[in-house]
Steps between C-alpha positions, in 0.01 A plus 500: 500500500127581508159416358329740267122427491284615214147436410419557131201730459412353153516125582448499887800274539735546786879477461790467741829598353831444685716806477838606626456784754202673628374639174533369149768637286437620141629158365265317732211729394571416141486133568188532702343698214602231249347219718174697544480584123560131414230378746254759386552396132447135595185580695359712215582228250325242731200721536471554121538127448227417740247784429586587147527871575773735626483601869451867542638622843406842601700657769200707630286786377626851457296603798652226716848583394445859568369429843797281577740763397308773690517279816877487474534875433282584804696264730823660387362849540379432848833356594676812376255719694556309820874513453494877437273561800734306727807695366314836534370430850853399614639828349230711657531336845881531488475879402241554777719326762812707411308830490335424845839417651646837366230739601404363848757414754445176686289522815794417719675814386215717616503352841870546548499875409 
């Protein structure tokens, strides 16, 4: 049993949905979508009744949406680069360590001979 919190970007209302498990299932997502759709329709109708015009909700400009997408892409690419560098560095250090162990005997051996 858990709580799924959601803030509707169009209306600004916050919702707390009780769900079974950690993440909502497909059935729960469809119920949440129905509730949100119903509430949005009621809010839009109330707005039209009050002001006499439809509410136009813009989710942002094309430039703003592009910047948001670009930020996500850059963060993802940076994470991949860091992961690759860590993996490559581990591989290089391992190879170097094994090569040094094969080519040069330990110092203790040189003292014994």
